N, C-alpha and C positions, 0 to 999 in steps of 0.2 A: 604277687601276693594279693589276697582278697581286697585289702584296703587301697591298693593302687588302681583298682578297676573303676571305671565310671559307674555311676549308680544304675541300678536296673530301671529301665524306662519302658519295658514292654513285656508281654507274655506271648508265647508262640505255641499253638497247638500243632503237634506233628501227627500225621496219620498216613495210612496206606494209600488211600485214594481208590476210586472206583468209577466205572463208566456211568454216564448219565443219558445214554441213548444207544440204539443199535449200532450206529456208525462208530461209536467209541470203543466197542468191545474188543475187537482185534487189536487196534492200536494200544489200548490199555494193556492187554495181555502181552503184546510185544515189549512194552516197557517192563512188565513184571519179569519176563523171561529173557531180558536183554543179555546177550553173550552166550546163550545156550544153544543157538543154532536150531531152534525148533521150527519146523515148516509151518506155513500159514494154515494149511489144511488141518494140522493138528491143533492149532490155536482155535480154529473155528469149531472143532469138535469139543474142545475144553470149554469154549464160550457158550455152549448150548444152554447151560443152566442160567446164564445171564439173560439169554434170549427168552427163556420162559417167563422172565419178569420184565419184558419189554426192553431188555438191554440196559436196565437201570439197576445199579447197586444201591442199596439203602445208605451206604456209609457216608457219602458226601452230604446228604440231607441231614443225617444225624450229627455230623461234625458241625454243620451250620447251627443246628439247635444247641449243641454244646457250647459253641463260641458265644452265641447270644446269651445263654444262661450264665456263662462265666463272666461276661462283661457286666451283666446286671449285678451279680454277686460281688464282684470287685468294686463296682461303683458304690454299692450300699455299705460294704464292710471293709473295704480296703485290702491291699493297696490298690488305689484307683489308677489302673494302667490300661493302655489299649491292648486288645487281644487280636493277634494275627493268626493265620492258618496256612500251613503248607503241607503238601503231600509228597510221598515218595514216588508214586507211579501215575498220578493223574492230576489234572488241574484242580486247584491252584498248585503248581509245582513249587517245591521248596525254594529253589534258586530264584524263581520269580518273586516269591514272597519276601525273601531276604533283600532283593533289589528294591522292592517297594518300601520295606522298612528303612533301608539306607536312605532312600529318597525323602522319607519322612523324618530323618534325623535321628533314628533309633541307634543307640550305641551299644546297648547291652540288654539282652533278653533272657528270660527263663523259659525253657520249653518243657511242655508236658506231652508225652506220647499217649496215643490210644492203645497202650499195651501196659499191663500192670506187672509184668514178670520179666525176669532177666533171662536172656538167651541171645544168640547171635541175631536172629531175625526180629526179636521183640525189643532189643535194647541196643546192642553193639552196632547193628546195621544203621540205626537211627543216628548214632554218633558219627558213623562214616558219612551218612547222608548230609549231616550238618557240615562236616569238613569239606565235602565236595561242593556243596552249595556256596559256602563262604569263598572257596577258591574261585568259583565261577563269577561271583560278584566282584571279587578283588579286594583291595585294601580298605575300601569304604564299608565292607560288610560288617554288620554288628557282631559283637561277641555273643555266642549263644551257649547257655549252660542248660543241659538237659537234666530234669529231675530224675532221681533214681527210681527204680520200680516201686510201686506203692501197693502191692498185693495184700499187705497186712495192715494197711492204714484203716482206722475205724470207719472213715467215710465210705470206703469200698466194701468192707466186710458187712457193716450194718445195712447198707443198701441191698447187697445181695441176699442177706438173711431175710429182710422184709419182703423182697420179691419171691423168695422161696416159700415163705409162709403163705403168701397169696396163692401160689401154685398148689400148695397142700390144701388150702381152703376150697379149691375147685375140684380136686380129684374125688371120685366116688368110691374109692377102695379104702378099706380099713388100713391104718398105719402099719399094723403087723403084717399086712400082705403087700405093702408098698416098699419100694427101694428108692433111695436117692441116688441118682446117677449124675455125678459131676463130669462135665466134658470140657476138653481143651484141645486146641489145635495140636495134632501130632507133629513131631519134628524128627529128623534123623537121629538115631541113637548116638551117632558120633557127635552131633551137635549137643545133645542132652548131656553127654559125658563131660562137656567142657563148661557147663554152667549149672546153676541151681534150680533150673526150671521145674523139674519134677518135685523136688523137695518143697519149693514155694507153693506149687499147686496143691500138694497134699496138706500143707499147713493152712492155706486159705480154705480148702474144702472142710477140714476139721473145724475151723473157726465158724464157718457158716452152719455146719451141721449142729454144733453145740447150741446155736441160737435159733435154729429153725426146724430141726428134726423132731417129730413127735416121739414119745416113748415107744420103744420097740422097733424103730425104723433104722435100718443099717444103711451105709452108703458105700459107693465105689467111685473110683476115678478112672475114666476111660478117655479115649482120644478119637478125633475125627479129622476129616479134611486132609488126609495124607496125599502126597503127590510124589513125583520123582519116579525113578526106575524101580520096578518091582524087586530087583536084586539088592536094593539098598534097604537095610533094616531101619524101621521107624518105630516110634513108641506105640505100644499096644496095651490093651485090646481096643479094637475098633468098636464104636458105639453100637452100630447095627448088629455086629456079631454078639456083643454083650447083651443086647435086648433079647435076642433069641435064646441065649444061654440062661438068662433069668427066667424066661417063660418056661423053658424046659425044667427048671428047678422049682416051678410052682408059684413064682411071683406073679401077682395079679395086676399090679400097677407100678408105674415109675413116675417120679418127679425128676425131670431132666433139668439140670442147673448148668448153664454155660459159664462156668467159673473162670474159664480162660479168656473170656471176651469182655470188652468194655461196652460194645454196642451190638444191637441186633442186626448185624450186617449180613452180606450174602451167605457167608459160611454158617451162619445161624439159621437164616431163613430157608436155605436150600438143604444143607446137610442135616439139620435137625427137624425143622418144620415141614420139610418135604420128604426127604429120604427116610429119616428115622421114624417119622410118623407113619409113612407107608408100611414100613416093617412092623411097627406096633399094631396097626390096624389089621394087617394080614395074619398075625399070630394071636390076635385077641388079647393084646396087652393094653390096659388103660394107660394113657400117657398124658401128662401135663408138663408144660415147659415154663420154667421161671424166666422172667425178663432179665436181660443184662442191665447194668447200672445206667447206661444211656446218659441222659441229662437230668436224672432224678435230683431233687433239691439236696438231699443228704450227701450225695456223691459230689455235686458241684461245690457244696460248702466244704467238703473234705479237700477238694483240689485247691480251693482258695486258702485253706489252712496250710497245705503243703507249700504253696507258693510263698505265703507270708513267712513261714518258718525258714525257708531257704534264703529269702532275701535278708532276714534278720540274722542268719548264721546260726540258727538253733536246730537241734535234733528233733524231728517230728515224732509224735506219738505213734506207737505201733501196738498191735495185739499179738498174742502168741509168744513164742520163745526165740524167734530168730532175730528180732530187732530190725532196725532200719538198714537199708543198703547204704554202703559208703558213697560219699561224694567227694571228689570225683571217683569214677570207677578205677579199680586197680589196673595197671598196665596189662594189656592182653586179656582182660576179663571177657569171658564169653567168646573168645577167638574161635573161628571156624572157617574152613575153606569149603564153600559149597561144591558138591559134586556136579560136574558139567556133563550131561549125557551127550553122546554123539548124535548127529542128525539121523532121523529115521525116514 
């Protein structure tokens, strides 16, 4: 029971991880695709977009920025707790971080992931990561409680809305000729069927649109960054295909809003700022992209509030109609067995 647990004495940021130099790229991708028997040559091909950026993903630097901002926020407003950081696929790896926490005497931590939505890869897999890391550390491993998805928390929505208004202020096309295009990472349709990912994305998009869309500007939800075998159905439409369809329909400008992402990491920098922008330039479509929430003060303050409410055992505030996600997750929530392609 909750009152039998030791007091919370740390905060843990959970993230995906990313390479920080050319020599890291293939080992990082080997970690991401572990168990899928993908040849090194294929990983080197996939890693080309990292090499375009010097082999460095922005995500680790952005996690460091978020950790620093969260430490300052907690020190100023409480609860005044140390903040640690562990990744799924690259250093600092989660098991190493939990070992460090145990060495420092941490007994119970609350974790927040750099994913605002429920799905296998965005939530359930982080719970599995925690279990595997705790098993690797052994009996001295701290208890780790992961915060539920926070896609409808005011700190997330209001920050995304402010960044979207900034993007509208930059675009040179009239609102009636502009479309809001919300983007999120595509996932297999079988994974989507086992979770509320799509419904949560649509609610978050509607909440941001209510606060940021000029009169007469409609919005769409599209997807990006799909991977996996072409025979496996994934959520559509693809963002680049959608931009072409909008231009064919007479739309003159788009404000692209990465609603599915917490940080401007590689899948934003490459898939949107590089690939999607190239498509928009080619077809004569004016495009502005809103920033993700990153370490914006309103978002960091929202995370502090979520942590405080969890520690106090209170239900956090939410926007929209869906309410907060339950804690702990229901047994089997977002369960999914990834498809493992055969070697090529």
